[in-house]
N, C-alpha and C positions, 0 to 999 in steps of 0.2 A: 615762439608760439606758446600760448598758455595751455597748461595741462590741467586735467581734472580727473578725479577718481570716481569710478562708477562700479556698480555691481551688475554683472551680466545676468539677464533673465532668460536668454536663449543661447544656443550654441552658435558662435560666430567663428567660422573657419579662419585660422590665422590669428585669432585674438584670444579665444577661450570659450569655456562652457558655462552653463548655469551655475550661479553662486560665486564665480571667480570675481575677484576685485582687481581691476586693471586701471592703468593710467592711459588716458587717450587725449587727443587734442580736444579742447573745449568746443570748438566749432563742430567737430565730428560728432561729439556727444549731443550737442544742442540741435544740430540740423538733421541728424540721421538716427542715432541710437535711441534717443528719447522719443521722438515722434513715432518711430516704428515699433516701440515697445520692446526693444531688444536689451535695454538697460535702464537702470534707475540711479539717481545720484547716491553717492555713499554718505549716509547720515544715520543717526541713531535709529530712526523709525524703520528705515529700510534694512538695517543690519538684522533686525528681528526676522526678516524674510529669508535669511540665508539658509537656515535649516530646511525650510520647505523647498527652496530651490535645489538644494543638494539632493533631496529625495527625488524630485522630478528629474534631475540629471541622471541619477542612478537608474531610474526606470527607463529613461530614453536610451541610455547606453546599453542596458540589458536587451532591450527590444532590437536595437541596431545589431548587436552581436548575434542574436538568434536569427534575425532576418538574413544577415550576411553568411552565416554558417549554412543555412538551408540553400541559399543561392549558390554557394561554393560547391555543394554536392551536385546540384542540378547542372551547373555550367560545365563541370568536369566531364560530363557525359555527352556534351554537344560538339558538333563540328560546324564551325562558322565558315561558310563558303563565300569567297570574295572573287568576283570576276574582274579581270584587268586586261588591258590591251598589251599584247606581246607580239614580237616579231616571229618570223618563221623559225628562227634559231632558238626560240623559247625565252629570249631576253625580254624582260618587262620594260614597258615605257612608264617611267615614274616608280613609285613605291607605295606600299600599304602602311598607313599611319594608324595611331591609336584612335584618332577621330573616325577613320573609316570603319574600323572594327566596331566601335561603339554604335555607329549608324546601322551597320548590318545586324548587330545583336537586337537592336530595336525593330528593324524591318523583318528579320527572319523569325525571331523568337519572342518579340514584344518584351524584351528585357531592357530596362532603362539603366544605363551604367555610365557614370562620369568617366570621361576619357582619361582623367588623371589617375584612375584606379587601374588602368591598363598599362602595364609596365613593359615598354619596349626599349632595349638597350640601343637599338637603332632601327629605322624603318625597314620593313621586309621588302627585299628587292629580287627575290627568286620565286619561281612557281613551285608548287608542292605543298606538303603539310608542314606546319610550324607549330610549336608549343609556345604559348604566350602566357606570361605570369600575370595574374590578377591580384592586386593588393586591395581586397575589398574592405578590410578593417585593420586596425592596428594589430589585432590578434588573429585575423583570418586571411589566409591566402589560398589561391586556387590556380588551376591551369586550364586554359582554353585551347582547344585544337582549332587552328585556322588553316583552311585549305585554299590556296591561291590558284585559281584556274584562269586559263587564257580565254578571252572572248572569241578568238578565232583559232580553234584547235587545228593542228596540222592533219590533213587528209592523206591517207596512205592507200591509194588504189591498188598497188602491187600486191598487197596482202590478200585482196579479195579474188585474185586470179586462181589461186590454188584450189579452192572448193569447186570452181567451174570445171577445171580439168578432171577432178575426181568424179564429178557427175557424168562427164563424157565417157570416161573409162567404164563406169558401171553400166551405162546404156549399151556399150559395145558388147559387154559380157551377156547382157540379156538377149541381144540379137543372135549371138552364137548359140545360146541355149534353145531358142525357138527353132533355129535351123536344124539342130540335132534332133529335136522332137519330130520335125516334119519328115526327116529321112527314114524313120522306122516304118511307117505305114507302107512306103514304097517297096521295101524289102519283102513284106508279107504278101503283097499283091503279086509279086513275081513267082511265088510258089504255087498259086492256085491252078494254073493250066496243066499241072502234072496229073490230076485226077482223071480226065477223059482218056488218056493213053491206057490206063489199067482196064477200063471197060472194053476197049477194042480187042485186047488179048483174050478176054473171057468169051467173046462171040466166036 
C-alpha cells in the first residue's frame, strides 16, 4: 500500500496533532484527511505553515488543560447515582460500565465526557458507593463518586412496629393521669357534710 507524508492541521486521535509530519496511506490522505481539511501534503509551501500550526496547537492544548482542570475540581464534588436492578439479596443483575456512567453524567449534570476517560479496572457489580478514576487529560486526573442503588429497595415493615408500641404506652400513661386528677374532687366533696353537725350543738 502506497504511503505519503502529510502535515496535520488538526488534532487526530491516534495519529498526531497540529504541525506533526506523519506517514499515512495515500488513499486515507486523499479520501479523508485532505477533503476534511485535517492535513495538507508535505511540500515546501506547506512547510512554511508549520510554525503557525505549532502556535495553534499550543493554544488548543492550553485551553484543553485549563478546561479539564476546572472540570476535575467540579466532578470531584459530585455523586453520580445509578439505579440498577437487583435481587432481594442485594446482588445486581448485570454491571455498571464506563458507558453507563458517561450517560448518567450527561443526564444528571449535563457533563459530556468521553467514556474512554472513565477508567474502570473492571465493571462495578456491587451496590453502594464507589470511587472511579477519571483521566481527563494527560496531566489531569480526578475521582468521581458513583453510588449504585437498587431500583427495588428492600422494605422492612418490622422496623416500623416499635414506634407504634411506644405511642400506645404514652396514651396509657395519659389515661392514668386523667384518672388521678378526677379522684381529687371526690375526696373534697366527702368533707362538706361535717359543717351542719357543728350548728346543731350550738342550738
